PASEBA-1860 file (N, C-alpha, C; in nm, 3 decimals):
! residues 166
1> MKEPFTRF> -1.420/3.709/-8.954/-1.346/3.846/-8.929/-1.380/3.910/-9.088 ~ -1.504/3.956/-9.075/-1.544/4.014/-9.197/-1.531/4.170/-9.195 ~ -1.509/4.204/-9.076/-1.475/4.355/-9.055/-1.314/4.389/-9.105 ~ -1.321/4.493/-9.190/-1.178/4.550/-9.239/-1.080/4.559/-9.143 ~ -1.113/4.649/-9.024/-1.015/4.678/-8.929/-0.962/4.565/-8.855 ~ -1.037/4.456/-8.833/-0.997/4.343/-8.746/-0.884/4.274/-8.848 ~ -0.918/4.265/-8.972/-0.839/4.182/-9.068/-0.699/4.282/-9.069 ~ -0.710/4.409/-9.069/-0.592/4.475/-9.086/-0.506/4.471/-8.964
9> ALRFPLTL> -0.577/4.473/-8.844/-0.523/4.432/-8.705/-0.460/4.300/-8.708 ~ -0.485/4.226/-8.752/-0.422/4.069/-8.769/-0.301/4.096/-8.895 ~ -0.316/4.158/-8.971/-0.223/4.145/-9.087/-0.108/4.228/-9.070 ~ -0.140/4.355/-9.025/-0.034/4.445/-9.007/0.109/4.392/-8.923 ~ 0.067/4.349/-8.794/0.186/4.305/-8.707/0.242/4.168/-8.795 ~ 0.163/4.086/-8.828/0.198/3.969/-8.907/0.291/3.989/-9.026 ~ 0.257/4.083/-9.111/0.356/4.125/-9.206/0.486/4.177/-9.160 ~ 0.476/4.286/-9.055/0.594/4.328/-8.990/0.666/4.206/-8.940
17> GLGAVLLL> 0.617/4.120/-8.884/0.691/3.992/-8.837/0.761/3.930/-8.904 ~ 0.689/3.899/-9.033/0.752/3.818/-9.154/0.854/3.885/-9.225 ~ 0.831/4.025/-9.232/0.953/4.115/-9.275/1.107/4.092/-9.191 ~ 1.071/4.101/-9.057/1.168/4.094/-8.961/1.227/3.972/-8.958 ~ 1.153/3.869/-8.989/1.221/3.717/-9.004/1.286/3.718/-9.121 ~ 1.250/3.779/-9.223/1.338/3.767/-9.356/1.454/3.844/-9.330 ~ 1.456/3.963/-9.266/1.589/4.019/-9.254/1.675/3.956/-9.157 ~ 1.636/3.896/-9.036/1.718/3.821/-8.961/1.791/3.696/-9.045
25> LHDALSGG> 1.708/3.645/-9.132/1.766/3.496/-9.190/1.831/3.540/-9.328 ~ 1.877/3.653/-9.360/1.947/3.693/-9.475/2.057/3.621/-9.478 ~ 2.125/3.611/-9.380/2.257/3.557/-9.378/2.269/3.398/-9.380 ~ 2.182/3.341/-9.319/2.174/3.196/-9.314/2.115/3.154/-9.411 ~ 2.020/3.221/-9.518/1.941/3.148/-9.617/1.976/3.241/-9.756 ~ 2.076/3.301/-9.767/2.072/3.412/-9.876/2.122/3.329/-10.005 ~ 2.139/3.219/-10.013/2.165/3.141/-10.127/2.056/3.061/-10.169 ~ 2.062/3.013/-10.308/1.948/2.934/-10.356/1.803/3.014/-10.379
33> VFGALLPR> 1.702/2.937/-10.372/1.563/2.968/-10.371/1.540/3.105/-10.283 ~ 1.576/3.098/-10.170/1.569/3.186/-10.063/1.637/3.316/-10.086 ~ 1.731/3.300/-10.177/1.807/3.439/-10.206/1.719/3.529/-10.260 ~ 1.620/3.496/-10.349/1.521/3.571/-10.433/1.423/3.636/-10.339 ~ 1.402/3.552/-10.231/1.303/3.627/-10.134/1.359/3.712/-10.026 ~ 1.468/3.702/-9.997/1.531/3.752/-9.878/1.630/3.873/-9.934 ~ 1.621/3.998/-9.856/1.707/4.104/-9.894/1.839/4.044/-9.885 ~ 1.929/4.059/-9.965/2.065/3.985/-9.954/2.145/4.109/-9.922
41> NASAWELS> 2.121/4.250/-9.929/2.212/4.357/-9.886/2.123/4.463/-9.840 ~ 2.197/4.574/-9.843/2.110/4.714/-9.811/2.078/4.774/-9.928 ~ 2.081/4.729/-10.047/2.065/4.819/-10.163/1.888/4.848/-10.144 ~ 1.870/4.953/-10.220/1.731/4.980/-10.247/1.655/4.873/-10.285 ~ 1.691/4.812/-10.400/1.614/4.708/-10.481/1.591/4.604/-10.381 ~ 1.703/4.532/-10.298/1.677/4.425/-10.205/1.564/4.458/-10.104 ~ 1.601/4.586/-10.040/1.504/4.614/-9.928/1.367/4.632/-9.978 ~ 1.361/4.659/-10.105/1.210/4.675/-10.149/1.116/4.544/-10.158
49> KLAFFPPL> 1.218/4.429/-10.151/1.150/4.297/-10.121/1.063/4.279/-9.992 ~ 1.101/4.380/-9.893/1.009/4.367/-9.779/0.886/4.430/-9.810 ~ 0.850/4.527/-9.904/0.730/4.563/-9.947/0.662/4.484/-10.024 ~ 0.728/4.357/-10.086/0.689/4.279/-10.173/0.618/4.147/-10.126 ~ 0.727/4.070/-10.063/0.693/3.915/-10.030/0.631/3.934/-9.878 ~ 0.647/3.988/-9.779/0.590/3.981/-9.650/0.431/4.008/-9.659 ~ 0.412/4.124/-9.736/0.240/4.158/-9.763/0.192/4.032/-9.803 ~ 0.257/3.993/-9.945/0.176/3.897/-10.013/0.152/3.763/-9.937
57> LCLALTAR> 0.262/3.710/-9.878/0.254/3.612/-9.779/0.152/3.619/-9.684 ~ 0.171/3.730/-9.595/0.054/3.756/-9.514/-0.079/3.722/-9.568 ~ -0.119/3.812/-9.673/-0.252/3.824/-9.744/-0.270/3.689/-9.790 ~ -0.195/3.601/-9.837/-0.234/3.463/-9.865/-0.254/3.375/-9.746 ~ -0.203/3.391/-9.650/-0.213/3.320/-9.518/-0.346/3.364/-9.454 ~ -0.386/3.474/-9.471/-0.529/3.527/-9.407/-0.630/3.550/-9.522 ~ -0.598/3.476/-9.630/-0.709/3.496/-9.740/-0.855/3.462/-9.703 ~ -0.862/3.358/-9.633/-1.003/3.294/-9.587/-1.085/3.403/-9.534
65> QSGGLRET> -1.046/3.519/-9.475/-1.115/3.596/-9.387/-1.146/3.723/-9.500 ~ -1.114/3.735/-9.614/-1.147/3.836/-9.709/-1.174/3.800/-9.851 ~ -1.243/3.674/-9.837/-1.316/3.643/-9.994/-1.220/3.521/-10.070 ~ -1.126/3.467/-9.995/-1.059/3.374/-10.084/-0.914/3.413/-10.137 ~ -0.840/3.338/-10.166/-0.701/3.347/-10.200/-0.705/3.441/-10.344 ~ -0.764/3.400/-10.428/-0.773/3.473/-10.577/-0.816/3.611/-10.536 ~ -0.929/3.620/-10.478/-0.983/3.754/-10.460/-0.885/3.873/-10.390 ~ -0.850/3.814/-10.299/-0.748/3.875/-10.191/-0.630/3.926/-10.262
73> LRRAAAPV> -0.546/3.840/-10.336/-0.451/3.882/-10.404/-0.481/3.976/-10.524 ~ -0.592/3.960/-10.593/-0.635/4.030/-10.697/-0.662/4.188/-10.655 ~ -0.705/4.191/-10.547/-0.721/4.344/-10.482/-0.592/4.392/-10.426 ~ -0.522/4.299/-10.386/-0.371/4.361/-10.331/-0.276/4.377/-10.428 ~ -0.287/4.338/-10.549/-0.189/4.346/-10.662/-0.149/4.496/-10.685 ~ -0.242/4.586/-10.690/-0.183/4.718/-10.736/-0.107/4.793/-10.595 ~ -0.175/4.794/-10.495/-0.097/4.821/-10.370/0.041/4.766/-10.356 ~ 0.042/4.631/-10.366/0.171/4.577/-10.331/0.277/4.628/-10.434
81> FLASLLMA> 0.220/4.613/-10.557/0.322/4.661/-10.682/0.363/4.802/-10.652 ~ 0.282/4.887/-10.633/0.314/5.017/-10.614/0.398/5.054/-10.491 ~ 0.373/4.993/-10.373/0.447/5.000/-10.260/0.585/4.958/-10.278 ~ 0.591/4.861/-10.341/0.736/4.787/-10.388/0.819/4.897/-10.456 ~ 0.783/4.929/-10.582/0.830/5.035/-10.662/0.870/5.165/-10.620 ~ 0.765/5.205/-10.510/0.802/5.328/-10.424/0.918/5.315/-10.326 ~ 0.944/5.194/-10.269/1.026/5.163/-10.164/1.168/5.163/-10.254 ~ 1.161/5.117/-10.354/1.271/5.104/-10.443/1.319/5.237/-10.505
89> LAGTLASS> 1.243/5.326/-10.518/1.264/5.469/-10.566/1.322/5.542/-10.467 ~ 1.222/5.554/-10.331/1.281/5.617/-10.219/1.412/5.577/-10.154 ~ 1.428/5.441/-10.179/1.547/5.366/-10.129/1.685/5.445/-10.219 ~ 1.656/5.445/-10.328/1.745/5.478/-10.410/1.777/5.636/-10.389 ~ 1.679/5.729/-10.380/1.696/5.866/-10.330/1.765/5.869/-10.213 ~ 1.720/5.802/-10.118/1.757/5.827/-9.991/1.924/5.749/-9.957 ~ 1.949/5.678/-10.032/2.076/5.619/-10.032/2.193/5.747/-10.073 ~ 2.138/5.819/-10.162/2.226/5.923/-10.197/2.233/6.043/-10.087
97> LTRETAVL> 2.130/6.041/-9.996/2.141/6.131/-9.908/2.222/6.103/-9.764 ~ 2.189/5.961/-9.736/2.237/5.910/-9.607/2.228/5.761/-9.614 ~ 2.337/5.701/-9.554/2.375/5.558/-9.535/2.286/5.460/-9.433 ~ 2.195/5.566/-9.367/2.130/5.494/-9.263/2.007/5.408/-9.309 ~ 1.997/5.288/-9.275/1.883/5.217/-9.326/1.766/5.235/-9.221 ~ 1.776/5.300/-9.130/1.660/5.325/-9.020/1.546/5.415/-9.124 ~ 1.579/5.491/-9.215/1.504/5.577/-9.288/1.414/5.481/-9.372 ~ 1.468/5.385/-9.422/1.412/5.288/-9.518/1.327/5.205/-9.432
105> MLLWIVLT> 1.369/5.151/-9.308/1.287/5.079/-9.230/1.152/5.151/-9.190 ~ 1.160/5.271/-9.163/1.045/5.365/-9.151/0.940/5.372/-9.248 ~ 1.014/5.398/-9.366/0.934/5.398/-9.489/0.866/5.263/-9.514 ~ 0.943/5.132/-9.481/0.870/5.028/-9.493/0.757/4.994/-9.396 ~ 0.760/5.042/-9.291/0.644/5.029/-9.198/0.542/5.125/-9.245 ~ 0.556/5.230/-9.289/0.452/5.314/-9.341/0.378/5.262/-9.459 ~ 0.457/5.224/-9.556/0.414/5.165/-9.684/0.345/5.026/-9.666 ~ 0.394/4.958/-9.562/0.314/4.827/-9.509/0.182/4.847/-9.468
113> ALTLALAE> 0.169/4.954/-9.393/0.021/4.993/-9.338/-0.069/5.040/-9.437 ~ -0.023/5.143/-9.550/-0.087/5.178/-9.674/-0.119/5.063/-9.748 ~ -0.016/4.966/-9.796/-0.073/4.873/-9.858/-0.163/4.765/-9.808 ~ -0.164/4.732/-9.692/-0.272/4.642/-9.631/-0.396/4.723/-9.621 ~ -0.409/4.862/-9.595/-0.534/4.931/-9.594/-0.583/4.948/-9.731 ~ -0.495/4.990/-9.840/-0.546/4.985/-9.948/-0.593/4.833/-10.001 ~ -0.541/4.725/-9.971/-0.567/4.599/-10.031/-0.721/4.569/-9.969 ~ -0.786/4.622/-9.882/-0.903/4.609/-9.857/-1.015/4.674/-9.931
121> RWRGSAVW> -0.955/4.801/-10.002/-1.043/4.879/-10.042/-1.035/4.875/-10.199 ~ -0.927/4.853/-10.245/-0.902/4.857/-10.401/-0.974/4.740/-10.497 ~ -1.021/4.808/-10.595/-1.070/4.696/-10.687/-0.968/4.645/-10.777 ~ -0.925/4.555/-10.774/-0.821/4.483/-10.855/-0.864/4.454/-11.011 ~ -0.753/4.441/-11.098/-0.774/4.410/-11.227/-0.682/4.312/-11.272 ~ -0.678/4.244/-11.396/-0.593/4.170/-11.441/-0.451/4.248/-11.478 ~ -0.467/4.364/-11.518/-0.328/4.433/-11.531/-0.255/4.429/-11.445 ~ -0.317/4.481/-11.301/-0.227/4.496/-11.197/-0.167/4.339/-11.146
129> TVLLAALG> -0.246/4.242/-11.164/-0.197/4.110/-11.138/-0.093/4.071/-11.219 ~ -0.090/4.090/-11.364/0.005/4.066/-11.453/0.155/4.163/-11.422 ~ 0.124/4.287/-11.393/0.235/4.363/-11.346/0.288/4.337/-11.222 ~ 0.214/4.255/-11.114/0.287/4.210/-10.990/0.338/4.090/-11.022 ~ 0.296/3.989/-11.100/0.391/3.862/-11.159/0.499/3.956/-11.207 ~ 0.522/4.007/-11.315/0.637/4.055/-11.365/0.741/4.110/-11.279 ~ 0.697/4.179/-11.176/0.777/4.241/-11.065/0.837/4.116/-10.995 ~ 0.762/4.027/-10.965/0.808/3.901/-10.895/0.917/3.836/-10.957
137> VAYVLFSF> 0.905/3.822/-11.075/0.988/3.762/-11.181/1.136/3.853/-11.198 ~ 1.116/3.982/-11.184/1.221/4.090/-11.183/1.306/4.066/-11.049 ~ 1.226/4.024/-10.952/1.283/4.023/-10.799/1.362/3.902/-10.824 ~ 1.335/3.773/-10.873/1.407/3.655/-10.887/1.532/3.678/-10.962 ~ 1.524/3.723/-11.096/1.603/3.753/-11.190/1.709/3.832/-11.139 ~ 1.691/3.961/-11.068/1.800/4.051/-11.024/1.828/4.030/-10.903 ~ 1.784/3.923/-10.834/1.853/3.871/-10.703/1.997/3.791/-10.747 ~ 1.981/3.733/-10.880/2.083/3.643/-10.910/2.184/3.710/-11.000
145> LPPALPPF> 2.141/3.830/-11.081/2.201/3.886/-11.186/2.171/4.042/-11.179 ~ 2.213/4.100/-11.086/2.162/4.239/-11.023/2.266/4.317/-11.159 ~ 2.193/4.426/-11.214/2.288/4.512/-11.289/2.347/4.618/-11.205 ~ 2.443/4.682/-11.255/2.527/4.750/-11.197/2.479/4.911/-11.200 ~ 2.357/4.942/-11.165/2.276/5.052/-11.166/2.265/5.095/-11.003 ~ 2.224/5.232/-10.992/2.204/5.256/-10.844/2.110/5.198/-10.757 ~ 1.994/5.150/-10.802/1.892/5.085/-10.694/1.943/4.952/-10.661 ~ 2.036/4.895/-10.738/2.063/4.745/-10.714/2.220/4.754/-10.649
153> LEPGDAAA> 2.276/4.856/-10.625/2.405/4.880/-10.557/2.400/4.902/-10.410 ~ 2.458/4.863/-10.317/2.461/4.874/-10.178/2.521/5.011/-10.164 ~ 2.460/5.099/-10.071/2.480/5.214/-10.031/2.647/5.224/-10.002 ~ 2.706/5.145/-9.903/2.850/5.160/-9.891/2.930/5.122/-9.975 ~ 2.866/5.060/-10.105/2.969/5.001/-10.205/3.043/5.117/-10.284 ~ 3.180/5.071/-10.310/3.258/5.169/-10.372/3.190/5.215/-10.535 ~ 3.138/5.079/-10.589/3.094/5.121/-10.709/2.973/5.205/-10.691 ~ 2.890/5.199/-10.604/2.757/5.276/-10.583/2.811/5.437/-10.557
161> MAPIAW> 2.934/5.456/-10.508/2.987/5.593/-10.481/3.032/5.650/-10.592 ~ 3.079/5.563/-10.715/3.163/5.622/-10.825/3.103/5.734/-10.889 ~ 2.961/5.725/-10.929/2.900/5.834/-11.008/2.930/5.957/-10.904 ~ 2.916/5.962/-10.794/2.922/6.074/-10.708/3.048/6.149/-10.707 ~ 3.162/6.063/-10.697/3.305/6.124/-10.674/3.355/6.140/-10.814 ~ 3.333/6.223/-10.904/3.409/6.239/-11.027/3.535/6.291/-11.004
END
């Protein structure tokens, strides 16, 4: 599978499937090590894990088709990092407008497509790899010790609505 479109055609549904499995397992496996990988609630930060872990896992599983694990993840570092932050930012803004998670799911699908397409073309660097690793550490840390800030609060949570209803 040397052709980029063929790799994308394999990776896109695989990534969406992995994300769907993560969403379905969040109640059963939300504690322990898996709590850092699975979205624990509908907060923007937790849902942005869908733009981080499924693409990385999918790219790792299919790395043989695109130059090996190191090369594939190096090229994907910037698109995955940027998509995850964009998902968290958009989720924070969207939660102030609506409590519907369908908007975030649509955003996740679009960001997944862009991430995988850019991962084929991007020229990676060590800086993006370090930033991606730091974001991974932040996902683990903030999964267990989330601050009381808007991206980390669930939209239906009373604490999330407190700044709005002065």
